[in-house]
MDTraj code that builds the backbone (N, CA, C; nanometers):
import mdtraj as md
import numpy as np

residues = "MET ALA LYS LYS VAL LEU ARG ILE ALA GLY LEU ALA LEU LEU ALA LEU GLY ALA PHE LEU VAL TRP TYR ARG TRP ASN TYR SER MET LYS LYS ALA VAL GLY PHE GLU MET ARG PRO SER GLY LYS ALA GLY ASP VAL LEU ILE ALA THR GLN GLY SER ALA TYR LYS ASP SER VAL VAL SER CYS LEU VAL ARG ASP LEU ALA ASP MET ASP VAL HIS VAL ARG VAL MET ASP ILE SER ASP LEU ALA SER ALA ASP THR ALA SER TRP ASP ALA ILE VAL LEU LEU HIS THR TRP GLU TYR TYR GLU PRO GLN ARG ASP ALA ALA ASP PHE ALA VAL ARG HIS PRO ARG HIS SER LYS LEU VAL VAL LEU THR THR SER GLY SER GLY GLY GLU ARG LEU ASP THR VAL ASP GLY PHE SER SER ALA SER VAL ILE ALA ASP ALA GLN ALA ASP GLU THR ILE LEU LEU LYS ARG VAL LYS GLU LEU LEU PRO ARG".split()
xyz = np.array([
    [0.0740, -0.1217, 0.0063],
    [0.0008, 0.0087, -0.0085],
    [0.0821, 0.1361, -0.0001],
    [0.1830, 0.1294, 0.0915],
    [0.2737, 0.2415, 0.0873],
    [0.3487, 0.2569, -0.0352],
    [0.4025, 0.1485, -0.1082],
    [0.4647, 0.1770, -0.2245],
    [0.3721, 0.2238, -0.3364],
    [0.2490, 0.1856, -0.3427],
    [0.1605, 0.2335, -0.4235],
    [0.1306, 0.3901, -0.4077],
    [0.1241, 0.4331, -0.2784],
    [0.1069, 0.5871, -0.2454],
    [0.2148, 0.6606, -0.2943],
    [0.3388, 0.5963, -0.2673],
    [0.4685, 0.6539, -0.3196],
    [0.4795, 0.6788, -0.4823],
    [0.4349, 0.5678, -0.5400],
    [0.4346, 0.5705, -0.6874],
    [0.3426, 0.6724, -0.7441],
    [0.2283, 0.6701, -0.6921],
    [0.1222, 0.7802, -0.7290],
    [0.1783, 0.9205, -0.7056],
    [0.2205, 0.9437, -0.5745],
    [0.2879, 1.0826, -0.5557],
    [0.4108, 1.1098, -0.6529],
    [0.4952, 1.0284, -0.6589],
    [0.6046, 1.0262, -0.7614],
    [0.5481, 1.0827, -0.8997],
    [0.4567, 0.9942, -0.9478],
    [0.4029, 1.0229, -1.0803],
    [0.3258, 1.1698, -1.0904],
    [0.2670, 1.1885, -0.9775],
    [0.1879, 1.3281, -0.9683],
    [0.2986, 1.4620, -0.9676],
    [0.4207, 1.4493, -0.9033],
    [0.5270, 1.5272, -0.8942],
    [0.5893, 1.5304, -1.0306],
    [0.6185, 1.4349, -1.0904],
    [0.6726, 1.4240, -1.2262],
    [0.5773, 1.4832, -1.3322],
    [0.4521, 1.4572, -1.3239],
    [0.3578, 1.5402, -1.4116],
    [0.3590, 1.6875, -1.3906],
    [0.3538, 1.7254, -1.2639],
    [0.3614, 1.8630, -1.2272],
    [0.4891, 1.9272, -1.2780],
    [0.6005, 1.8476, -1.2657],
    [0.7379, 1.9192, -1.3203],
    [0.7277, 1.9094, -1.4636],
    [0.6668, 1.8295, -1.5374],
    [0.6659, 1.8396, -1.6791],
    [0.5727, 1.9375, -1.7208],
    [0.4550, 1.9716, -1.6493],
    [0.3768, 2.0821, -1.6877],
    [0.4353, 2.2137, -1.6633],
    [0.5207, 2.2270, -1.5639],
    [0.5733, 2.3580, -1.5374],
    [0.6832, 2.3857, -1.6370],
    [0.7543, 2.2848, -1.6827],
    [0.8578, 2.3018, -1.7955],
    [0.7872, 2.3354, -1.9220],
    [0.6861, 2.2668, -1.9563],
    [0.5970, 2.2971, -2.0748],
    [0.5403, 2.4440, -2.0585],
    [0.4813, 2.4836, -1.9598],
    [0.4182, 2.6108, -1.9328],
    [0.5328, 2.7125, -1.9623],
    [0.6550, 2.7203, -1.9037],
    [0.7530, 2.8084, -1.9037],
    [0.8007, 2.8212, -2.0649],
    [0.8219, 2.7069, -2.1064],
    [0.8703, 2.7022, -2.2547],
    [0.7672, 2.7648, -2.3569],
    [0.6386, 2.7550, -2.3271],
    [0.5535, 2.7991, -2.4127],
    [0.5070, 2.9452, -2.3824],
    [0.5073, 2.9842, -2.2685],
    [0.4502, 3.0943, -2.2384],
    [0.5492, 3.2078, -2.1747],
    [0.6877, 3.1756, -2.1642],
    [0.7825, 3.2769, -2.1221],
    [0.8157, 3.3668, -2.2364],
    [0.8650, 3.4833, -2.2079],
    [0.8881, 3.5882, -2.2925],
    [1.0075, 3.5324, -2.3696],
    [1.0290, 3.5797, -2.5033],
    [1.1307, 3.5286, -2.5833],
    [1.2358, 3.6780, -2.5764],
    [1.3536, 3.6480, -2.6155],
    [1.4486, 3.7600, -2.6265],
    [1.4196, 3.8445, -2.7520],
    [1.3961, 3.9893, -2.7176],
    [1.3618, 4.0712, -2.8354],
    [1.4890, 4.0914, -2.9196],
    [1.4625, 4.1105, -3.0459],
    [1.5656, 4.1354, -3.1519],
    [1.5837, 4.2948, -3.1534],
    [1.7096, 4.3391, -3.1137],
    [1.7454, 4.4755, -3.1177],
    [1.7858, 4.5292, -3.2512],
    [1.7346, 4.6581, -3.2744],
    [1.7727, 4.7179, -3.3992],
    [1.7675, 4.8816, -3.3748],
    [1.8137, 4.9496, -3.4784],
    [1.8046, 5.1035, -3.4539],
    [1.7580, 5.1624, -3.5822],
    [1.6709, 5.2540, -3.5717],
    [1.6263, 5.3448, -3.6815],
    [1.6941, 5.4796, -3.6772],
    [1.7680, 5.5070, -3.7715],
    [1.8396, 5.6405, -3.7521],
    [1.7965, 5.7491, -3.8559],
    [1.6697, 5.8004, -3.8558],
    [1.6504, 5.9187, -3.9398],
    [1.7316, 6.0316, -3.8698],
    [1.7175, 6.1467, -3.9229],
    [1.8015, 6.2587, -3.8516],
    [1.7984, 6.2697, -3.7166],
    [1.6976, 6.2228, -3.6582],
    [1.6838, 6.2515, -3.5046],
    [1.6693, 6.3864, -3.4698],
    [1.6234, 6.4732, -3.5589],
    [1.6085, 6.6171, -3.5109],
    [1.4715, 6.6274, -3.4193],
    [1.3820, 6.5141, -3.4344],
    [1.2564, 6.5410, -3.3395],
    [1.2798, 6.4790, -3.2208],
    [1.4038, 6.4046, -3.1965],
    [1.4311, 6.3452, -3.0553],
    [1.4888, 6.2119, -3.0587],
    [1.5120, 6.1500, -2.9610],
    [1.5757, 6.0182, -2.9610],
    [1.4974, 5.9472, -2.8541],
    [1.4482, 5.8038, -2.8878],
    [1.3761, 5.7247, -2.8053],
    [1.4340, 5.5859, -2.7997],
    [1.4536, 5.5414, -2.6721],
    [1.5053, 5.4034, -2.6408],
    [1.3841, 5.3198, -2.6044],
    [1.3596, 5.2005, -2.6772],
    [1.2574, 5.1100, -2.6406],
    [1.3260, 4.9827, -2.5889],
    [1.3003, 4.9506, -2.4632],
    [1.3447, 4.8173, -2.4093],
    [1.2187, 4.7439, -2.3957],
    [1.2263, 4.6130, -2.4491],
    [1.1059, 4.5168, -2.4545],
    [1.1447, 4.3744, -2.4357],
    [1.0597, 4.2891, -2.4257],
    [1.0578, 4.1414, -2.4383],
    [0.9899, 4.0934, -2.5687],
    [1.0430, 3.9664, -2.6065],
    [0.9830, 3.9238, -2.7320],
    [0.8385, 3.8627, -2.7120],
    [0.7524, 3.9037, -2.7856],
    [0.6156, 3.8190, -2.7887],
    [0.5511, 3.8775, -2.9020],
    [0.4290, 3.8229, -2.9468],
    [0.3641, 3.8615, -3.0647],
    [0.2976, 4.0051, -3.0211],
    [0.2395, 4.0027, -2.9209],
    [0.1890, 4.1390, -2.8844],
    [0.2783, 4.2618, -2.8785],
    [0.3918, 4.2291, -2.7958],
    [0.4800, 4.3364, -2.7824],
    [0.5670, 4.3630, -2.9140],
    [0.5933, 4.2743, -2.9988],
    [0.6478, 4.3003, -3.1342],
    [0.5487, 4.3803, -3.2162],
    [0.4233, 4.3585, -3.2027],
    [0.3160, 4.4190, -3.2675],
    [0.3167, 4.5893, -3.2141],
    [0.3239, 4.6058, -3.0959],
    [0.3158, 4.7370, -3.0409],
    [0.4418, 4.8094, -3.0730],
    [0.5546, 4.7487, -3.0652],
    [0.6959, 4.8057, -3.1056],
    [0.7085, 4.8380, -3.2451],
    [0.6629, 4.7583, -3.3186],
    [0.6514, 4.7847, -3.4805],
    [0.5693, 4.9191, -3.5004],
    [0.4762, 4.9194, -3.4563],
    [0.3675, 5.0355, -3.4766],
    [0.4466, 5.1601, -3.4298],
    [0.4898, 5.1632, -3.3020],
    [0.5598, 5.2627, -3.2423],
    [0.6956, 5.3026, -3.3247],
    [0.7600, 5.2202, -3.3646],
    [0.8748, 5.2572, -3.4397],
    [0.8314, 5.3198, -3.5565],
    [0.7478, 5.2773, -3.6357],
    [0.6822, 5.3171, -3.7726],
    [0.6598, 5.4666, -3.7478],
    [0.5691, 5.5006, -3.6325],
    [0.5130, 5.6284, -3.6046],
    [0.6229, 5.7190, -3.5822],
    [0.7160, 5.6708, -3.4829],
    [0.8252, 5.7610, -3.4555],
    [0.9246, 5.7894, -3.5719],
    [0.9559, 5.6871, -3.6452],
    [1.0403, 5.7185, -3.7683],
    [0.9693, 5.8058, -3.8705],
    [0.8385, 5.8110, -3.8799],
    [0.7686, 5.9010, -3.9624],
    [0.7742, 6.0429, -3.9089],
    [0.7936, 6.0500, -3.7709],
    [0.8129, 6.1877, -3.7193],
    [0.9526, 6.2292, -3.7152],
    [1.0614, 6.1512, -3.7787],
    [1.1986, 6.1846, -3.7695],
    [1.2507, 6.1718, -3.6483],
    [1.2150, 6.0677, -3.5683],
    [1.2745, 6.0349, -3.4343],
    [1.3770, 5.9158, -3.4533],
    [1.4987, 5.9399, -3.3851],
    [1.5900, 5.8393, -3.3865],
    [1.5456, 5.7320, -3.2868],
    [1.5236, 5.6083, -3.3126],
    [1.4764, 5.5035, -3.2287],
    [1.5759, 5.3917, -3.2200],
    [1.5916, 5.3452, -3.0922],
    [1.6756, 5.2179, -3.0746],
    [1.5904, 5.1204, -2.9945],
    [1.5870, 4.9982, -3.0414],
    [1.5075, 4.8949, -2.9661],
    [1.6128, 4.7892, -2.9125],
    [1.5797, 4.7428, -2.7977],
    [1.6787, 4.6546, -2.7334],
    [1.5939, 4.5454, -2.6641],
    [1.6536, 4.4404, -2.6209],
    [1.5856, 4.3573, -2.5225],
    [1.5983, 4.4063, -2.3770],
    [1.5026, 4.3765, -2.2995],
    [1.5043, 4.4565, -2.1756],
    [1.5971, 4.3960, -2.0886],
    [1.6547, 4.2834, -2.1082],
    [1.7618, 4.2230, -2.0235],
    [1.8947, 4.2879, -2.0373],
    [1.9129, 4.3730, -2.1628],
    [2.0257, 4.4591, -2.1877],
    [2.0206, 4.5925, -2.1290],
    [1.9030, 4.6316, -2.0648],
    [1.8935, 4.7690, -2.0281],
    [2.0002, 4.8093, -1.9079],
    [2.0232, 4.7202, -1.8244],
    [2.1200, 4.7542, -1.7141],
    [2.2556, 4.8035, -1.7674],
    [2.2988, 4.7577, -1.8811],
    [2.4378, 4.8106, -1.9294],
    [2.4185, 4.9144, -2.0344],
    [2.2995, 4.9554, -2.0564],
    [2.2649, 5.0679, -2.1603],
    [2.3030, 5.2039, -2.1051],
    [2.3480, 5.3000, -2.1947],
    [2.3620, 5.4373, -2.1529],
    [2.2367, 5.5078, -2.1749],
    [2.1630, 5.5388, -2.0664],
    [2.0340, 5.5969, -2.1031],
    [2.0305, 5.7513, -2.0905],
    [2.1344, 5.8080, -2.0537],
    [2.1442, 5.9545, -2.0250],
    [2.0989, 6.0298, -2.1450],
    [2.1276, 5.9961, -2.2663],
    [2.1094, 6.1019, -2.3727],
    [1.9739, 6.0738, -2.4468],
    [1.8917, 6.0000, -2.4085],
    [1.7607, 5.9632, -2.4594],
    [1.6497, 6.0665, -2.4094],
    [1.5522, 6.1189, -2.4961],
    [1.4532, 6.1970, -2.4592],
    [1.3467, 6.1206, -2.4028],
    [1.3205, 5.9962, -2.4322],
    [1.2256, 5.9141, -2.3640],
    [1.2663, 5.7843, -2.3663],
    [1.2494, 5.7071, -2.2653],
    [1.2822, 5.5493, -2.2482],
    [1.1396, 5.4785, -2.2237],
    [1.1184, 5.3823, -2.3207],
    [0.9909, 5.3163, -2.3208],
    [1.0130, 5.1730, -2.2767],
    [0.9541, 5.1221, -2.1570],
    [0.9734, 4.9842, -2.1372],
    [0.8382, 4.9034, -2.1614],
    [0.8617, 4.7780, -2.2090],
    [0.7389, 4.6937, -2.2341],
    [0.7764, 4.5753, -2.1583],
    [0.7111, 4.5292, -2.0607],
    [0.7491, 4.4045, -1.9921],
    [0.6265, 4.3449, -1.9471],
    [0.6540, 4.2045, -1.9056],
    [0.5432, 4.1187, -1.8551],
    [0.5510, 4.1085, -1.7016],
    [0.4332, 4.1098, -1.6475],
    [0.4126, 4.0673, -1.5044],
    [0.3996, 3.9078, -1.5109],
    [0.4982, 3.8493, -1.4429],
    [0.5036, 3.6971, -1.4376],
    [0.5069, 3.6424, -1.3027],
    [0.4392, 3.5466, -1.2650],
    [0.4516, 3.4831, -1.1352],
    [0.4389, 3.5810, -1.0158],
    [0.3306, 3.6613, -1.0349],
    [0.2992, 3.7721, -0.9317],
    [0.4037, 3.8797, -0.9193],
    [0.4925, 3.9075, -1.0114],
    [0.5843, 4.0166, -0.9962],
    [0.6222, 4.0574, -1.1236],
    [0.6836, 4.1930, -1.1225],
    [0.7192, 4.2448, -1.2658],
    [0.8704, 4.1818, -1.3050],
    [0.8655, 4.1842, -1.4313],
    [1.0116, 4.1335, -1.4916],
    [1.1171, 4.2030, -1.4158],
    [1.2254, 4.1306, -1.3762],
    [1.3132, 4.1783, -1.2868],
    [1.4015, 4.3102, -1.3522],
    [1.4362, 4.2860, -1.4830],
    [1.5097, 4.4090, -1.5144],
    [1.4392, 4.5302, -1.5352],
    [1.3105, 4.5098, -1.5679],
    [1.2367, 4.6432, -1.5715],
    [1.2125, 4.7025, -1.4350],
    [1.1710, 4.6077, -1.3382],
    [1.1534, 4.6629, -1.2093],
    [1.2782, 4.7367, -1.1661],
    [1.3993, 4.6677, -1.1692],
    [1.5146, 4.7287, -1.1164],
    [1.5472, 4.8569, -1.1869],
    [1.5251, 4.8672, -1.3148],
    [1.5561, 4.9944, -1.3948],
    [1.4686, 5.0975, -1.3511],
    [1.3525, 5.0735, -1.3099],
    [1.2469, 5.1781, -1.2793],
    [1.2856, 5.2353, -1.1302],
    [1.3339, 5.1490, -1.0412],
    [1.3718, 5.1953, -0.9128],
    [1.5113, 5.2757, -0.9332],
    [1.6087, 5.2361, -1.0118],
    [1.7256, 5.2955, -1.0205],
    [1.7371, 5.4226, -1.1223],
    [1.6364, 5.4167, -1.2018],
    [1.6530, 5.5246, -1.2940],
    [1.6199, 5.6754, -1.2329],
    [1.7236, 5.7667, -1.2505],
    [1.7016, 5.8838, -1.1800],
    [1.6118, 5.9843, -1.2554],
    [1.5781, 5.9640, -1.3815],
    [1.4867, 6.0636, -1.4551],
    [1.3561, 5.9828, -1.4697],
    [1.2796, 5.9575, -1.3778],
    [1.1294, 5.8987, -1.3944],
    [1.0633, 5.9681, -1.4982],
    [1.0896, 6.1036, -1.4984],
    [1.0128, 6.1954, -1.5932],
    [1.0105, 6.1544, -1.7484],
    [1.1353, 6.0816, -1.7785],
    [1.1490, 6.0391, -1.9126],
    [1.1098, 5.8827, -1.9429],
    [1.0455, 5.8335, -1.8404],
    [1.0148, 5.6864, -1.8570],
    [0.8661, 5.6598, -1.8753],
    [0.8466, 5.5901, -1.9631],
    [0.6953, 5.5388, -2.0014],
    [0.7058, 5.3953, -1.9988],
    [0.5970, 5.3322, -1.9303],
    [0.6065, 5.1854, -1.9116],
    [0.4675, 5.1158, -1.9518],
    [0.4865, 5.0074, -2.0283],
    [0.3535, 4.9251, -2.0728],
    [0.3913, 4.8003, -1.9958],
    [0.3023, 4.7453, -1.8940],
    [0.3046, 4.6452, -1.8318],
    [0.2044, 4.5260, -1.8948],
    [0.2502, 4.4180, -1.9149],
    [0.1307, 4.3345, -1.9597],
    [0.1138, 4.2049, -1.8563],
    [-0.0025, 4.1916, -1.8383],
    [-0.0359, 4.0689, -1.7368],
    [-0.1615, 3.9989, -1.7771],
    [-0.1711, 3.8765, -1.7181],
    [-0.2808, 3.8014, -1.7568],
    [-0.4272, 3.8881, -1.7377],
    [-0.4242, 3.9514, -1.6255],
    [-0.5498, 4.0262, -1.5994],
    [-0.5582, 4.1547, -1.6634],
    [-0.4430, 4.2134, -1.7005],
    [-0.4307, 4.3637, -1.7584],
    [-0.4420, 4.4564, -1.6434],
    [-0.4240, 4.4192, -1.5284],
    [-0.4442, 4.5109, -1.4194],
    [-0.3082, 4.5525, -1.3513],
    [-0.2171, 4.4761, -1.3646],
    [-0.0877, 4.4674, -1.2897],
    [0.0084, 4.5934, -1.3596],
    [0.0747, 4.6620, -1.2819],
    [0.1805, 4.7587, -1.3242],
    [0.2453, 4.8202, -1.2315],
    [0.3689, 4.8661, -1.2596],
    [0.4705, 4.9340, -1.1751],
    [0.4114, 5.0645, -1.1431],
    [0.3908, 5.0888, -1.0184],
    [0.3175, 5.2042, -0.9467],
    [0.4198, 5.3319, -0.9397],
    [0.5476, 5.3134, -0.9422],
    [0.6252, 5.4216, -0.9355],
    [0.6756, 5.5036, -1.0346],
    [0.6238, 5.4644, -1.1675],
    [0.6469, 5.5335, -1.2917],
    [0.5170, 5.5633, -1.3691],
    [0.5326, 5.6291, -1.4773],
    [0.4252, 5.6788, -1.5665],
    [0.4168, 5.5455, -1.6339],
    [0.2952, 5.4808, -1.6278],
    [0.2655, 5.3510, -1.7036],
    [0.1328, 5.3082, -1.7011],
    [0.1047, 5.2186, -1.7787],
    [-0.0249, 5.1457, -1.7938],
    [-0.0163, 5.0106, -1.8276],
    [-0.1324, 4.9297, -1.7944],
    [-0.1360, 4.7877, -1.8226],
    [-0.2100, 4.7339, -1.9280],
    [-0.1895, 4.6198, -1.9653],
    [-0.2606, 4.5739, -2.0807],
    [-0.2667, 4.4189, -2.0597],
    [-0.3636, 4.3431, -2.1166],
    [-0.3966, 4.2062, -2.1030],
    [-0.3158, 4.1341, -2.2225],
    [-0.2310, 4.2108, -2.2969],
    [-0.1462, 4.1425, -2.3979],
    [-0.2361, 4.0761, -2.5120],
    [-0.3466, 4.1538, -2.5508],
    [-0.4280, 4.1070, -2.6516],
    [-0.3958, 4.1627, -2.7993],
    [-0.3514, 4.0862, -2.8905],
    [-0.3130, 4.1394, -3.0095],
    [-0.4069, 4.2360, -3.0708],
    [-0.5388, 4.2281, -3.0540],
    [-0.6328, 4.3073, -3.1179],
    [-0.6289, 4.4574, -3.0589],
    [-0.5636, 4.4536, -2.9246],
    [-0.5517, 4.5858, -2.8622],
    [-0.4188, 4.6589, -2.8813],
    [-0.3284, 4.5918, -2.9731],
    [-0.1879, 4.6396, -2.9851],
    [-0.1943, 4.7943, -3.0444],
    [-0.2719, 4.8054, -3.1476],
    [-0.2672, 4.9439, -3.2025],
    [-0.3241, 5.0514, -3.0973],
    [-0.4320, 5.0196, -3.0210],
    [-0.4700, 5.1157, -2.9323],
    [-0.3859, 5.1375, -2.8182],
    [-0.3080, 5.0458, -2.7762],
    [-0.2064, 5.0537, -2.6783],
    [-0.0903, 5.1209, -2.7216],
    [-0.0423, 5.1106, -2.8464],
    [0.0589, 5.2023, -2.9033],
    [0.0156, 5.3305, -2.9162],
    [-0.1136, 5.3503, -2.9452],
    [-0.1593, 5.5143, -2.9531],
    [-0.1244, 5.5688, -2.8286],
    [-0.1643, 5.5137, -2.7046],
    [-0.1345, 5.5521, -2.5841],
    [0.0161, 5.5786, -2.5685],
    [0.0897, 5.4904, -2.5888],
    [0.2404, 5.5005, -2.5757],
    [0.2858, 5.6227, -2.6528],
    [0.2428, 5.6315, -2.7754],
    [0.2872, 5.7301, -2.8755],
    [0.2460, 5.8658, -2.8074],
    [0.1406, 5.8930, -2.7672],
    [0.0945, 6.0130, -2.7052],
    [0.1850, 6.0487, -2.5887],
    [0.2284, 5.9516, -2.5143],
    [0.2961, 5.9874, -2.3774],
    [0.4484, 6.0277, -2.4322],
    [0.5018, 5.9359, -2.5362],
    [0.6327, 5.9626, -2.5765],
    [0.6353, 6.1067, -2.6430],
    [0.5440, 6.1457, -2.7148],
    [0.5314, 6.2847, -2.7936],
    [0.5509, 6.3880, -2.6862],
    [0.4953, 6.3822, -2.5616],
    [0.5014, 6.4744, -2.4612],
    [0.6504, 6.4975, -2.4163],
    [0.7223, 6.3853, -2.4338],
    [0.8610, 6.3899, -2.3759],
    [0.9564, 6.4317, -2.4610],
    [0.9136, 6.4505, -2.6046],
    [1.0208, 6.4857, -2.7208],
    [1.0321, 6.6362, -2.7169],
    [1.1624, 6.6826, -2.7471],
    [1.1831, 6.8172, -2.7492],
    [1.0790, 6.8937, -2.8448],
    [1.0434, 7.0113, -2.8344],
    [0.9541, 7.0812, -2.9085],
    [1.0159, 7.1763, -3.0117],
])
top = md.Topology()
chain = top.add_chain()
for i, resn in enumerate(residues, 1):
    res = top.add_residue(resn, chain, resSeq=i)
    for name in ("N", "CA", "C"):
        top.add_atom(name, md.element.get_by_symbol(name[0]), res)
traj = md.Trajectory(xyz[None], top)
């Protein structure tokens, strides 16, 4: 009887472990591909730090297109590279990160705490409920629904425009 209970418990733990590995593999954020758009930059400079996902890629693509049309210099990087980035010369810094396991993505949260120029920071936090966000910075939250990507980009663009030189 005890062996049977141990076997069942072992199989349950194995199944739970396999599920957690599968979940992390399928639903974790991917590394974002960095790139730079260098129009004249006369309208300003914007740094975008993001994670890779279909939703975030869509938001970033729309934001980069609109900023490039405005003659803004844009650099996109993975959020994990943010700690080593020189952020002093940017007019606006946009963070797109996910709230996972009941907490914000570590690089985004650390940067928001350490960044001395909160007035230059705009944050979009995604979470399952769409309600989680970093409270210490200018930001908003979304449920990461592809159909909402354009509307969310419009909100980001409005906030970024307010930070650009006039």
